N, C-alpha and C positions, 0 to 999 in steps of 0.2 A: 106243555104248549111247545111248539117248535120254534117260534120266533122269540127273541129276547125282549124283555120289557125295557122301555126307555126311560131312564131317570134324567131329567133336564135339571142341571144345576148340582154343583159340588160343593155347597155349604154343609152346614151341619144336618139340616133335613134331608137333602139329597144324599150325603154319605150314609147316614143312618138307613134311609130307605133302600139304598142299593145293597147295603150289607144284609139287612133283614130279608130282601128278596133272595138274595144269592144263598144265605144259610138255609132258607126254605127249598133249595134246590132249583130255583129259577135263574135261568141265564139273564144277564143284565148289561146293557150298555149304558153308560153314564156319559152324557155329553156336558162338558164344562168349558165355557168359552175363554176363560182365563187359562194362559196369558196371552193367547192369540188376540182377544178383545179385553183389554184391561178395563177396570172400574175406577171411579174417582177415589174410593177408599181402600181397595185392597192393595197390598204391597208385593204379593207373590202369586204363584200358580198353585200354591198348595191347597189341598182340600180342606174344608172346615177351618179356614182362616179366621180367627176372631178379629174383627176390625174396631170394635168398641172396647169395653172393659175386658179384662182377663178374668173376671169373677162370674161363676155360675150361681152365685147367690147362697142363700142360707142352707145349711146342710143337716139341720135337725128335722126328724120326721114329724115333729110338732108344727113345723113351718110347711105351708103348702107346696113350696118349691122343693123342700126337702123330701117330702112324701113322693112327689112326682119322680124325683131321682131314684128312689127306692123301688117304686112300681117300674120304672124303666130298667133298672137292674135286674128285676125278676124277669123281665122280657128279653134279657140278655142284650141290652143297649151297647153298641159300640162306642157311642159318644161318652156315655158315663164311664165305661171301662178305660178308654184312653184318658179321660179327665182325671180319674183317680191316679193313673200311672204318672200323670204329668203335674200332679198336684204341688202347689207351693203353700207356704204358711199364710193363713188368712183368717185367724180366729175362728169364729163359728161358721164361716163361709167355705165354699169350695172354689178355689181359684187355681188357676193353671199357668205354667210356663207356656205362653201362646204358641212358641215356635216348636217346642217339643211336642205339644199337643197336636198341632196341625200336621207335623211330620208323622206322628204315630197314626193318625186317621188316614193320611195319605198312603202310607205303606200298607196298612191293613186292607183298603179298598183296592189300590191297584195290584196287589199280589194275590187277591182272591181268584181262584181258578174260574170262577163263573162271572166275573166282572171284567168288562173291557171299558177303559176310560178313554174316550175320544175328546180331543181338545178343539172343539169347534162350537160356533154359535148356531143354535136352533131358531130358525126365524118364523116357522109355521108350526101350528098345533099338530102333534102327532096323531096318525090315523088310528094306531093300535093302542093297547093298553100302556099307559104310561103314568109317570108321577111328575108333576111339574113343581120343582123346588128352587125357582130362580131367584127368590130372595127379594129384598127391598129395592134392588137395583136391576130389576128385570129389563132386559134390553129393549130398546125402542120398537124393534121389529116384532118380537113376541108380544109386547105390551099391545101393539095394534092388532095383532091376531086374536088376542083375548077379547079386546073391545069389539071386534067384528063378531065373535061368537055371542058374547054375553049382551051386546046392544046397549052397554052402558059404560061410561068411562070409569076407570079404576079411581079410587079415592086416594088421597095422599096426604101425609103429614111429614114432618122433618125429624130425623133422628140425629143424634149428636155423639161425637167422640171426645174423650178427655185426653189431655196431653200426658206424655211420659218423659221422665228426667233421668238423667245418669246419676247413680248412687255417689261416685267419687267426686261429683260437682257440689254435693250438698255439705252444708256446715252442720255436722252432727252435734256440735256443742250447743246448737240453738234448737235441736229437735230432741223429743223424747220418745222412747218406744212404749207401745202399749196398746191392747184392744180394749174397747168400751166394756166396762164391767169385768175385764180380765178374761173374756171368753176365748177359749182355744189357746191360751198362752199369753204372755206379756210382751212379746216382741214381734207380733206380726204386722204392726202398723207403725210408721213414723208419724210424729204429730207436732205440728207447729201451732203453738199457744199464741193467741192474740188478746191483748186487753182491749178495752171498749175504744179507745181513741184509735189504736191501730185498725181495728175492725172497721170502724166508720170511715177512715181514710181509705181503706181497701175497697169498700163498697161504692164510695165516691169514684175511685179510680176506674172501677168496672163500668160504671154508668157513664163516664166520659170518654172511654176507650172507643177507638174506631172498629167497626165490625166488617166483615167481609160482605160485599153486596150480594143480594140474591140475583140469580139469573132471571131474564125476562119471563121465561115459562114458569119459574117457581113462585112468582108473585100473585098468580091467579088465586091460590087458596092456601095461605100460610097457616099451618096448624102444627103445633108440637105436641109430641107424646107427653103426657104428664108425668110419667115416670123416668123422663130422661131430658128434663128442661135444660136449656143452656144457662149457665150460671148467671149470665147478664140479664136473662129474662126473668129468673127468680129475683134478682136484685131489684129489678123494676116493680116487683109487686110490694116492696116495702123494705124499710131499712132493716128489720129484723128477720126477714124471710130466710136468709141464708143461715142465720144463727139458729133457726128452728129447722133447718134442713141439712145440707151436706156439711155445714160448719158447726153443727150442734155440738156442745162440749160434753153432754150428759155421759156418765160412766167413766169420765177420765179425770185424772188428777195430775197437774203439772208438778214434777218433782222439784222444780226451782222455787215454788211457792206453797206447795203442800195443798193447794186449793184448785178447784175446778176453774179453768179458763173461762173468759167471756166468750170466746169463740175458738175454733180449732180447725185447722186444715189437716186432713189425714192423707197420707201416701201409702199405697198398698203395693207390696212387692209384685212384680210383673214377670219374673223369670226365676228359674231354680237357682242361678248364681247369685241373686239379689243384686244385679248390676242395674237394673232398671225398675223405677218406681212410678206408678201412675198416681195422678192427683184425683182422689176419689170424689166423685160428683162434680168435677170441673169441666164437663163437655161445654163447649163454647163455639161461638161464631166470630169471636174477635180475630182480627188479622194476626198473623204470625208475629209480626213485629210488636204489636200491642200485647200479645200473650206474654212475649218475653219481658216487656216493660212492667206489666202489671203483676204477673205471677213472681216476678224477682222481688217484689216488695213483701213477700211472705217470709217470715223469719226462717232462716236456714236455706232458703232459696236464692239468695242474693247473686250468686255466682252460677246458678243452675244451668246446665246445658240439656237442651231439649232433644230426645230421640224423635219425637213426634209431636207436632202442635195439634191441638183440637180442631174439629171442624164439624160442619152440619152437612148431612146429605138427605136427598129426598128418599122417602120410603113409600112405595106404593103397595096396596093390598086390595083384595077383593071385598066386596061387600058379602061376607060369607052367608048370613042368614038368607040372602036372596039366591045365592049361586051355588052354594055346597049343601050336600045332604050329610047325614050323621056319620057317613063312611068316608066323608072328604072327597066324594066324587062330584064333578060338575053336573049340575042337574040337566043341563042342555047337551051333555056329551059324557055319559057315565063311564066310559072306558078311561077318561082323564081324571085322575086324582090330584090334588093340590096339597102341598105341605110346606111347612115353613112360614116364615113371616108373611108370605103372599096370602095366606088364608086369613090373616088378622089375628094371630097370636103375637105376643111380644116377649122377647127373651130367648137367650141361647137354649135353655132347657126346654122351654115350650116349643120352639122350633123343631129341635131334635125329636121330641115326643111325637109331634104330628107326622114327621117322616116315618117314624116307627110304627105308628098306627096306620097310616096310608098304606105301607108296605105289608103289615101283618093282614089286614083285611083283603088286599089285593090278592095276596098269596092264597088265602082261603077261597076267594072267589074263583082264581084261576083253576083251583082243585075241585071246582064245581060244589063248593060248599055255599052256605048262607050265612055269611058273617054278620054278627050284630056288633053294634058300637059297645065299647066298655061301659061297665055299670056307672051310673050317674054319681054314686058315693065314692068312687074313686077320682084321683086327680086327673087321670087320663080322660075319664068320663066328664070331669068338669070342664076340660078344654073343649071336648065336642059340644057340651051345653052352651059354651060361650059362642061357638061357632054357628050353632043350628038353631038356638032357641032365643037368642037376643033379638030384639027389635031391629029390623033393618034400617029403620030410620035413625040417622045419627050414629050408625055402627062405628066403633073405634077399637083399635087393637087393646089388648089386655094381657096382662101377666096372670099366671095362676094364682088364685087366692082361695081361702076357705069360702068365700061367698060364692064361688062358682061350683063347689062341691055339695052334693045333696047330702044332708045329714040322715044317716040310717034311723029309722023309727025307733029301734032299740036303745039309741043314745040320746033321743030327744029330751029325756028327762035328767040327764047327767047335768047338773048345774055348774061345776067346776069347768071352766073353759079348758084348763090344762088337761084335767083328766079325760074330758070329752074328746079333745084332739089326740091324746095318746092312744086312747082305745080306738078312736076312728082311724088312725093311721095304720095300727095293726090289723083292723078289719079290712081296710082297703087293700093292703098288700096281699092279703089272703084272697080277696076277690078278684083282683087283677090276675093272679096266678090261676084262678079257676077260670076266668075268661080266656085266657091263653090255652088252657087245656080244652076248653070248648071249640076254640078255633081249630085246634090240631085234630080233635076228635071228629068234627065235621068234615074235614078234608080227608081223613082216613076212611070214613064211611061212604064218601061219594065215589 
């Protein structure tokens, strides 16, 4: 085609989509509004900036998100490649130095000879082939344009960001290093142990702390994503909720006592230099002053300096089963594909995966091919199942899970869950490779 494809949004999904299209020989214009128009949660104009955790979650192929990463690697994912290059120790998870990661993606995209990055806001829906990857903070103008097309207001829930502290402000004599069950090494996390009395005092302080007020428009329909609840919301559900959630002590032993703590706060390395550590699972809507007061009651954090305080932001997404087909095209305007969190997937890896899938199928389509969605027994296919086969009523974002991935008939009789998942993962990687070859073959034949 003569005209370039427009990719709107320079997050993980948009960056992946632009890269995949360009690698397929298609010229791309990426429109990213930052830093011309900033958002409440981004700190820079870098592409693929991670605003929440620095973790891309589990890395084992027996884990659904680990399988998704391997499938994406088979499909030459830019995001997975850059994440591997910027990886920091994180036990059995893949976590990254967020600045190095974003810079790596920014450099790769901006230096690609077939990609032009334009720093501007897109206020209307594109007329030609395009990928909308504007993320959870889609600008008001584009949000209104989508509403005019779809005839229905986008849904909303609230996403949360955890605080980050400076390493040299921590009292290492009161913290111990260790990953749960020793996964990936023994020193990838810092742990603050709490006995029962200290834990209950901490929960009481959380419940009494002042929270940031919601803006008027946010009060219409407050719903949090269950996989990223603010810590104070979890505390409201019961005294022991945190102790069985982000503060669970299982798999850890306090060297000071030789026993498992009553509760534990984990800090995960946030950069390669190990200068910054984030409080795992401590996303919050407490005011900055209250975060400082309450979180400094954690053992070892009495003098903690905060690089970033936690916050809550609104996250908008489409009712995908109503509005998207299995190739991520808008049913009412098939030239437009949607990718990233705007589709109704949750998570960095899932967002990037939808950008990859949208671009791969669009590239095949532009080559006069007839692309099909990835097989349902793959993790990529599982994401498509979530977006296209779920009930539209009460649709909510979701991370990839084995529950979304179809079990191949030949594995249905395997009783051992571990064996079944290991064999399933190997099979899925092979089938996603075959699917990619089918896309390429269809394009060559056309």
